[in-house]
Backbone bond lengths (Angstrom), bond angles and torsions (degrees), N, CA, C in turn:
res aa  C-N    CA-C-N  psi(-1)  N-CA   C-N-CA  omega(-1)  CA-C   N-CA-C  phi
1 M - - - 1.333 - - 1.544 110.68 -
2 P 1.291 115.34 129.29 1.499 119.53 -179.64 1.591 108.70 -67.37
3 Q 1.379 114.92 150.39 1.432 121.47 -178.93 1.528 109.90 -73.05
4 I 1.244 120.61 126.69 1.506 123.77 -177.11 1.568 113.05 -72.81
5 F 1.363 113.23 -44.81 1.470 117.46 -175.31 1.564 103.77 -106.54
6 H 1.389 108.30 152.11 1.475 114.32 169.84 1.363 116.59 -69.80
7 R 1.359 119.00 148.77 1.558 118.43 177.80 1.471 111.28 -53.05
8 S 1.258 126.28 -30.90 1.409 124.57 -176.71 1.569 113.67 -70.09
9 T 1.290 114.98 -11.50 1.424 121.99 175.78 1.435 117.09 -55.21
10 N 1.442 116.27 -40.82 1.434 124.40 -178.85 1.508 109.05 -66.38
11 T 1.312 113.54 -40.76 1.527 120.00 -177.59 1.560 107.65 -67.19
12 L 1.359 114.82 -42.58 1.472 117.31 -179.10 1.439 108.90 -65.84
13 S 1.281 124.05 -40.86 1.422 130.31 -173.80 1.602 104.51 -62.97
14 K 1.309 119.33 -47.56 1.480 127.26 -179.28 1.444 107.45 -61.09
15 V 1.328 119.55 -50.07 1.447 123.18 -179.45 1.544 110.76 -62.36
16 S 1.304 116.81 -42.64 1.536 118.77 179.49 1.405 111.21 -62.47
17 L 1.399 116.99 -41.18 1.441 119.89 -178.90 1.495 112.65 -65.79
18 A 1.344 113.02 -45.98 1.461 117.43 -179.30 1.524 107.91 -62.41
19 G 1.323 118.59 -43.78 1.472 119.18 -179.69 1.488 113.34 -64.25
20 A 1.343 118.37 -35.08 1.525 119.94 174.89 1.438 108.17 -64.64
21 L 1.335 123.08 -42.34 1.377 125.14 -175.50 1.596 111.99 -67.31
22 L 1.376 112.55 -37.48 1.455 118.53 177.88 1.541 109.43 -68.19
23 A 1.387 117.66 -37.77 1.423 123.84 -177.93 1.578 107.69 -63.09
24 V 1.364 113.80 -49.47 1.432 116.79 -179.55 1.601 111.58 -62.92
25 G 1.309 115.73 -41.21 1.417 119.23 176.11 1.511 111.98 -62.23
26 G 1.281 116.81 -43.08 1.502 122.52 176.05 1.471 114.99 -56.44
27 L 1.464 113.53 -45.81 1.454 122.49 177.64 1.517 111.19 -59.65
28 I 1.337 116.13 -42.77 1.427 119.20 -178.40 1.498 113.08 -67.40
29 A 1.427 116.26 -40.94 1.386 122.89 177.02 1.520 111.50 -63.29
30 F 1.369 115.87 -38.18 1.535 120.45 179.38 1.434 109.99 -65.75
31 A 1.470 115.82 -42.77 1.528 117.96 178.46 1.474 112.88 -62.83
32 M 1.317 121.21 -37.63 1.434 126.94 -179.44 1.519 106.34 -71.08
33 M 1.289 126.03 -42.12 1.432 128.36 177.08 1.552 111.54 -62.62
34 L 1.388 110.91 -41.89 1.491 116.75 -179.48 1.516 111.92 -65.12
35 G 1.373 114.04 -42.16 1.437 119.32 -178.55 1.534 111.05 -63.30
36 R 1.346 119.72 -25.84 1.491 122.04 177.43 1.485 113.10 -93.43
37 S 1.298 117.92 -5.63 1.433 120.37 -177.02 1.560 116.60 -78.42
38 S 1.282 115.73 155.68 1.497 117.32 178.34 1.496 114.18 -58.57
39 Y 1.317 116.19 -26.23 1.444 119.80 176.12 1.616 113.85 -56.87
40 V 1.319 112.77 -31.53 1.472 118.10 -177.81 1.561 105.94 -99.57
41 T 1.303 118.70 -45.08 1.557 119.65 -175.11 1.510 111.20 -79.90
42 R 1.363 117.98 -16.38 1.464 120.69 -177.43 1.506 115.08 61.65
43 A 1.520 112.61 22.23 1.449 115.02 173.76 1.537 108.89 -71.71
44 H 1.402 114.27 150.33 1.439 120.88 177.63 1.545 114.77 65.56
45 E 1.314 116.11 25.55 1.479 118.87 179.95 1.550 101.89 -116.86
46 F 1.313 117.26 132.41 1.392 122.61 172.70 1.410 112.55 -77.29
47 V 1.380 122.46 137.67 1.393 126.70 -175.97 1.538 112.94 -105.25
48 E 1.290 119.18 125.50 1.397 120.20 -177.04 1.577 111.28 -70.88
49 Q 1.314 115.70 129.40 1.405 125.32 -173.60 1.562 109.19 -120.06
50 P 1.446 111.59 163.97 1.453 113.44 179.31 1.531 114.09 -65.58
51 V 1.285 111.89 -26.75 1.486 120.44 170.80 1.583 105.94 -138.27
52 Q 1.372 115.60 130.35 1.376 121.52 -171.94 1.595 108.04 -80.85
53 F 1.376 112.99 84.29 1.385 118.03 -173.19 1.535 111.87 -75.96
54 S 1.324 118.93 138.82 1.459 122.54 -178.68 1.498 109.64 -108.93
55 H 1.290 115.16 111.75 1.524 118.14 171.27 1.483 114.03 -67.27
56 R 1.352 113.88 -32.74 1.540 118.04 177.31 1.541 110.11 -56.50
57 H 1.366 112.94 -50.93 1.474 117.70 -173.52 1.625 105.41 -63.26
58 H 1.314 116.89 -50.04 1.476 116.71 -167.56 1.499 110.87 -77.38
59 V 1.323 120.63 -31.12 1.421 123.18 179.91 1.594 113.43 -86.48
60 M 1.258 111.77 -56.36 1.482 116.69 -175.58 1.529 115.95 -79.13
61 D 1.306 114.95 -37.26 1.493 117.68 177.24 1.487 111.99 -81.66
62 D 1.373 114.48 -46.79 1.420 116.07 -170.92 1.599 111.74 -96.98
63 G 1.359 118.42 -11.16 1.379 120.91 175.79 1.550 116.01 76.53
64 I 1.243 119.83 23.26 1.451 124.74 -173.48 1.617 106.11 -81.00
65 D 1.319 115.44 128.60 1.389 121.41 -178.36 1.563 106.87 -75.12
66 C 1.328 110.78 150.78 1.509 117.89 178.70 1.557 115.22 -54.07
67 R 1.308 113.72 -37.90 1.448 121.26 -176.62 1.591 115.26 -72.43
68 Y 1.343 114.62 -13.91 1.423 114.25 176.83 1.532 110.46 -66.77
69 C 1.288 116.72 -35.94 1.462 117.47 -179.20 1.496 108.92 -102.44
70 H 1.360 121.59 -33.44 1.396 118.09 -179.69 1.574 110.19 -104.38
71 T 1.322 108.73 75.11 1.445 118.38 -167.07 1.546 119.96 -62.79
72 S 1.364 112.85 -26.56 1.438 119.17 -174.34 1.594 113.91 -98.80
73 V 1.321 114.80 8.84 1.440 118.54 -170.96 1.614 108.57 -66.14
74 E 1.243 121.04 -29.54 1.502 120.05 -177.57 1.496 110.62 -92.32
75 T 1.287 122.62 -5.17 1.478 121.94 -175.95 1.548 111.57 -125.81
76 S 1.236 119.59 -15.14 1.533 124.20 -168.00 1.548 109.10 -124.69
77 A 1.290 113.60 159.08 1.482 117.28 170.63 1.538 114.53 -66.16
78 F 1.365 113.34 -18.05 1.513 117.85 -178.89 1.476 109.57 -114.28
79 A 1.351 114.66 142.55 1.467 119.48 174.86 1.485 113.69 -64.89
80 G 1.377 112.56 -34.77 1.439 117.31 178.18 1.519 112.94 93.64
81 I 1.285 117.67 135.42 1.477 123.12 170.84 1.461 107.93 -91.67
82 P 1.395 120.82 133.20 1.472 118.16 176.55 1.431 115.33 -65.92
83 P 1.255 118.89 143.98 1.501 121.76 173.78 1.603 106.64 -73.95
84 T 1.419 111.67 157.26 1.411 113.91 179.77 1.571 117.80 -57.48
85 K 1.363 114.82 -21.48 1.454 118.42 -179.34 1.567 104.40 -67.09
86 T 1.294 123.75 -32.57 1.430 123.93 -175.87 1.563 104.86 -64.63
87 C 1.309 114.64 -42.87 1.544 118.13 177.20 1.489 110.64 -58.19
88 M 1.320 114.42 -44.50 1.429 121.20 -170.53 1.487 114.66 -75.81
89 N 1.269 117.10 -19.38 1.477 121.62 171.69 1.545 111.55 -51.13
90 C 1.363 115.19 -41.16 1.444 117.78 174.19 1.493 112.09 -90.53
91 H 1.421 115.99 -50.29 1.388 121.62 -164.32 1.642 113.05 -79.67
92 S 1.312 115.64 6.17 1.453 116.05 168.20 1.520 108.06 -81.32
93 Q 1.392 115.42 -14.91 1.410 118.96 -179.41 1.575 110.67 -117.38
94 I 1.309 115.89 -32.56 1.539 116.60 -176.16 1.575 104.93 -111.66
95 W 1.283 109.41 135.54 1.475 121.28 -178.49 1.530 109.78 48.86
96 S 1.333 116.46 42.54 1.485 123.17 -174.95 1.469 114.35 -65.93
97 Q 1.384 116.94 -19.18 1.423 117.09 -175.38 1.594 112.42 -120.67
98 A 1.390 114.25 13.44 1.396 119.95 -173.36 1.535 105.54 -70.19
99 P 1.372 116.63 131.72 1.526 121.34 179.12 1.473 111.72 -58.48
100 I 1.394 121.18 -32.02 1.470 118.89 -178.05 1.480 113.47 -65.69
101 L 1.346 114.25 -23.49 1.530 120.91 -178.65 1.468 116.01 -93.98
102 E 1.340 116.64 8.00 1.484 118.05 -179.41 1.486 112.82 -63.40
103 P 1.380 120.85 -37.80 1.536 117.05 171.89 1.449 113.93 -54.54
104 V 1.342 116.57 -35.65 1.497 119.58 -179.37 1.591 109.65 -68.46
105 R 1.251 118.07 -45.45 1.513 125.44 178.87 1.561 108.88 -64.88
106 A 1.333 115.13 -40.67 1.525 114.30 175.77 1.431 112.93 -64.76
107 S 1.359 115.90 -43.06 1.505 117.19 176.85 1.504 111.24 -57.78
108 F 1.304 119.18 -40.96 1.466 122.26 -179.12 1.552 112.62 -67.53
109 R 1.311 112.70 -40.62 1.503 119.53 -174.34 1.577 105.57 -66.82
110 E 1.372 113.07 -45.62 1.470 118.19 -166.67 1.514 110.18 -95.90
111 D 1.315 119.61 4.42 1.462 127.24 175.14 1.543 110.20 51.09
112 R 1.336 112.41 51.50 1.432 117.93 174.52 1.536 104.68 -135.60
113 P 1.419 114.96 140.38 1.462 119.28 -178.41 1.534 115.13 -68.62
114 L 1.335 113.80 154.06 1.498 118.36 172.92 1.510 103.67 -77.43
115 R 1.335 113.44 143.91 1.517 123.02 178.79 1.528 109.18 -94.42
116 W 1.400 112.19 83.20 1.366 118.37 177.28 1.452 111.22 -75.27
117 I 1.345 118.62 142.17 1.484 125.06 175.60 1.483 111.45 -88.36
118 R 1.263 117.54 126.98 1.504 122.73 -178.67 1.517 106.41 -64.71
119 V 1.399 114.09 134.30 1.524 117.63 177.98 1.605 102.82 -100.42
120 H 1.237 120.84 -42.74 1.492 124.07 179.35 1.447 105.22 -101.21
121 D 1.360 116.75 89.14 1.420 122.53 -175.07 1.486 111.92 -114.60
122 L 1.357 116.03 95.91 1.457 121.54 178.65 1.525 113.11 -71.28
123 P 1.300 117.63 152.67 1.489 116.73 -179.98 1.640 109.93 -66.24
124 D 1.286 117.37 161.04 1.374 119.31 -171.80 1.575 113.49 -66.90
125 F 1.325 114.55 -22.65 1.433 122.50 179.72 1.464 115.44 -83.67
126 V 1.291 116.71 3.65 1.509 122.37 179.56 1.490 109.96 -109.30
127 Y 1.303 118.38 126.97 1.460 126.21 177.22 1.472 111.84 -100.33
128 F 1.302 118.64 123.85 1.417 123.34 -178.41 1.516 109.54 -136.79
129 N 1.369 121.00 130.79 1.455 124.90 -179.03 1.556 111.20 -118.07
130 H 1.285 114.04 113.15 1.489 120.88 -175.94 1.524 108.51 -64.77
131 S 1.329 118.26 -41.99 1.527 121.83 -171.55 1.563 108.68 -64.46
132 V 1.323 120.43 -38.71 1.417 125.22 179.90 1.559 111.04 -65.06
133 H 1.274 117.28 -44.55 1.474 120.31 176.20 1.551 112.53 -65.25
134 V 1.323 115.58 -42.48 1.475 119.93 176.27 1.529 111.23 -55.82
135 K 1.304 111.35 -52.05 1.501 117.90 -175.67 1.538 113.33 -65.46
136 K 1.258 116.02 -23.41 1.432 122.96 -178.86 1.642 111.04 -91.37
137 G 1.348 113.93 2.16 1.488 115.19 174.77 1.544 114.07 87.37
138 M 1.278 116.25 28.14 1.481 117.65 174.39 1.628 111.91 -100.11
139 G 1.297 114.52 114.63 1.467 118.99 -173.17 1.468 112.72 -67.39
140 C 1.301 116.02 151.96 1.495 122.63 169.23 1.541 112.19 -51.02
141 E 1.265 115.58 -39.57 1.406 122.71 -173.40 1.545 108.53 -68.79
142 T 1.232 123.79 -27.76 1.438 129.67 -171.14 1.612 104.22 -65.40
143 C 1.342 116.89 -42.57 1.428 123.51 179.45 1.519 116.20 -89.59
144 H 1.380 111.15 -43.44 1.441 119.06 -165.09 1.557 108.17 -99.75
145 G 1.320 118.94 -3.82 1.443 119.46 -179.07 1.508 110.84 72.22
146 R 1.354 117.00 -165.55 1.442 122.33 179.75 1.477 108.03 -81.26
147 I 1.304 117.38 72.45 1.454 117.29 -176.29 1.537 112.47 -72.04
148 D 1.338 113.90 -13.72 1.457 116.99 176.98 1.542 113.07 -73.03
149 E 1.433 115.88 -9.13 1.419 123.55 179.60 1.605 110.12 -106.60
150 M 1.329 115.98 1.08 1.480 116.50 -178.91 1.517 111.35 -95.18
151 P 1.393 111.13 122.17 1.474 116.30 179.06 1.592 109.93 -72.98
152 L 1.325 115.94 -26.28 1.422 124.51 173.16 1.651 104.97 -133.44
153 T 1.381 107.34 140.02 1.539 110.00 -177.01 1.526 113.86 -74.82
154 M 1.343 111.61 135.34 1.397 119.17 173.78 1.493 111.72 -138.78
155 Q 1.248 116.66 165.83 1.541 123.77 178.11 1.516 106.23 -86.63
156 E 1.336 113.14 126.59 1.407 121.77 -175.03 1.561 111.95 -88.11
157 N 1.262 120.05 -39.48 1.366 124.14 -179.29 1.541 114.88 -112.77
158 S 1.308 115.11 170.09 1.480 117.99 -176.57 1.417 117.75 -68.98
159 L 1.286 117.38 -31.02 1.544 126.87 179.52 1.574 106.51 68.64
160 Q 1.271 119.87 15.78 1.418 121.63 177.22 1.486 111.01 -81.80
161 M 1.339 120.26 162.68 1.433 125.50 -164.22 1.592 105.05 -67.07
162 E 1.319 125.33 -39.21 1.374 124.43 -178.88 1.449 111.82 -64.23
163 W 1.354 118.19 -28.81 1.494 123.15 174.28 1.576 110.64 -68.22
164 C 1.268 116.28 -42.70 1.478 121.96 179.20 1.611 109.38 -64.67
165 L 1.393 113.32 -45.10 1.412 119.98 -176.93 1.533 113.95 -63.86
166 N 1.376 114.74 -35.17 1.428 119.07 177.25 1.498 111.32 -57.82
167 C 1.346 119.53 -39.74 1.445 122.32 179.35 1.562 108.87 -73.20
168 H 1.304 119.20 -44.09 1.395 123.21 -178.53 1.558 111.98 -59.20
169 R 1.356 114.32 -35.07 1.494 120.74 -176.11 1.575 107.00 -87.10
170 N 1.281 120.52 -21.59 1.434 121.88 -178.35 1.546 113.63 -136.28
171 P 1.344 115.11 58.13 1.503 120.35 -171.48 1.585 109.65 -65.98
172 E 1.327 114.07 -29.61 1.483 116.01 -178.42 1.449 115.19 -64.07
173 Q 1.403 119.69 -11.49 1.482 123.90 172.34 1.401 115.38 -78.52
174 Y 1.416 115.91 -20.67 1.463 120.24 -169.99 1.522 115.63 -117.79
175 V 1.334 116.12 -27.03 1.461 122.55 -175.24 1.574 110.99 -58.81
176 R 1.321 114.77 144.31 1.464 121.12 177.57 1.489 108.19 -139.70
177 P 1.255 117.54 165.67 1.530 121.38 176.01 1.521 109.33 -56.01
178 R 1.390 113.89 140.68 1.463 116.17 179.47 1.500 116.77 -55.87
179 E 1.347 114.31 -33.56 1.453 121.20 176.64 1.590 112.90 -64.72
180 E 1.264 118.34 -14.13 1.450 122.40 -174.65 1.585 109.05 -111.30
181 V 1.298 118.16 6.78 1.441 118.56 -176.67 1.558 111.29 -59.00
182 F 1.332 116.74 -37.90 1.504 117.05 -176.85 1.473 113.25 -98.57
183 T 1.279 113.91 11.32 1.570 118.69 179.43 1.510 106.05 -81.17
184 M 1.317 117.98 127.03 1.488 121.88 170.82 1.491 110.09 -91.06
185 G 1.348 110.50 141.78 1.495 113.59 -177.33 1.510 111.79 76.95
186 Y 1.240 117.51 24.03 1.507 118.09 -177.67 1.544 113.80 -65.91
187 R 1.210 115.12 136.71 1.461 121.19 177.70 1.556 106.24 -133.54
188 P 1.330 121.71 122.71 1.485 122.21 -179.30 1.466 114.41 -66.97
189 E 1.297 115.86 145.27 1.560 119.73 -179.43 1.452 108.33 -66.84
190 V 1.350 120.25 -27.67 1.473 119.27 -178.95 1.545 100.81 -122.56
191 P 1.330 117.85 169.61 1.508 121.87 -179.02 1.475 109.33 -59.77
192 Q 1.398 115.08 142.63 1.402 121.90 178.06 1.614 110.01 -56.56
193 S 1.318 114.79 -34.63 1.521 119.00 -179.22 1.473 110.25 -61.15
194 V 1.453 116.00 -26.58 1.442 115.07 -177.62 1.578 109.06 -92.71
195 I 1.366 121.02 -45.63 1.357 124.89 -174.31 1.544 113.73 -71.82
196 G 1.348 114.66 -32.05 1.435 123.17 -175.61 1.531 113.04 -55.09
197 P 1.396 116.38 -59.59 1.494 121.19 178.80 1.562 112.00 -58.16
198 R 1.290 114.64 -34.13 1.536 118.59 177.47 1.514 107.33 -60.06
199 L 1.370 114.60 -53.13 1.450 119.38 -173.46 1.641 107.99 -63.76
200 I 1.233 114.09 -41.49 1.456 116.70 -178.89 1.535 112.77 -57.26
201 E 1.306 115.78 -36.22 1.482 121.31 177.55 1.532 111.08 -77.16
202 R 1.400 116.55 -40.79 1.420 117.67 -177.55 1.559 110.75 -72.46
203 Y 1.253 124.35 -31.13 1.383 124.21 179.05 1.565 114.66 -97.71
204 G 1.324 113.41 7.23 1.459 116.37 179.93 1.584 116.50 56.36
205 I 1.258 111.97 43.65 1.510 116.72 -175.68 1.574 110.51 -83.85
206 N 1.306 116.59 119.30 1.417 119.18 176.52 1.496 108.03 -145.54
207 P 1.365 119.10 70.46 1.419 121.56 -169.39 1.591 112.42 -65.40
208 S 1.244 113.63 144.08 1.526 119.55 -174.32 1.520 100.71 -93.02
209 T 1.379 111.91 150.01 1.521 120.24 174.27 1.478 107.72 -121.39
210 S 1.374 118.02 20.31 1.502 119.92 173.72 1.534 109.20 -74.96
211 C 1.323 113.78 154.79 1.529 118.33 -176.48 1.501 109.22 -64.21
212 S 1.265 123.00 -31.50 1.469 127.90 -174.79 1.520 110.73 -69.54
213 T 1.309 117.15 -18.69 1.495 122.23 -177.88 1.524 113.03 -60.85
214 C 1.418 111.20 -45.31 1.481 118.52 -174.99 1.542 108.57 -112.44
215 H 1.307 119.22 -23.58 1.518 120.50 -178.11 1.506 106.63 -106.36
216 R 1.286 118.94 105.24 1.425 124.74 -177.92 1.574 116.10 -122.37
């Protein structure tokens, strides 16, 4: 019986199958890379605000502590957005007529809050408590980056689950003394590999990685 298919058909079939598998693998790899990219996570993107507030100016130049504006960060699940009155404590005297601050003055005059746009916006199904992390020695810089150097506020990290889990699984790499939580540019006096385990024991840190910890 004569051969129906040419001998090259076997080779073409193998090449086609291998190409299809590589294409599927490539698409999966591309989807994983895209999911971690700033295009999806919005990391390192400046967010347009009603007033372009500069943390660099207020923190680095003026030396204002995080807690002056974010008053509830040590006691509440939320860091808190400062009311307009907090801004006007200074700006009723400093730059009181600056055009860029007119939205702030209008908010104060009309007794209506400024509509700030959240930069670090976790999904509604994720539970996060600022006060717990602060009390356990997790610095602002660990999550928010060097926000004292940002002329406009942006998200430094991906905020994806794998990023959170990395810290929960390896807290000794990130924990710092409680008195240094709000210190920007903190560098431990001894290697982190030495001080980290000590602080883990001192503060009783044993973070859970179960789903119910963050998804409630």
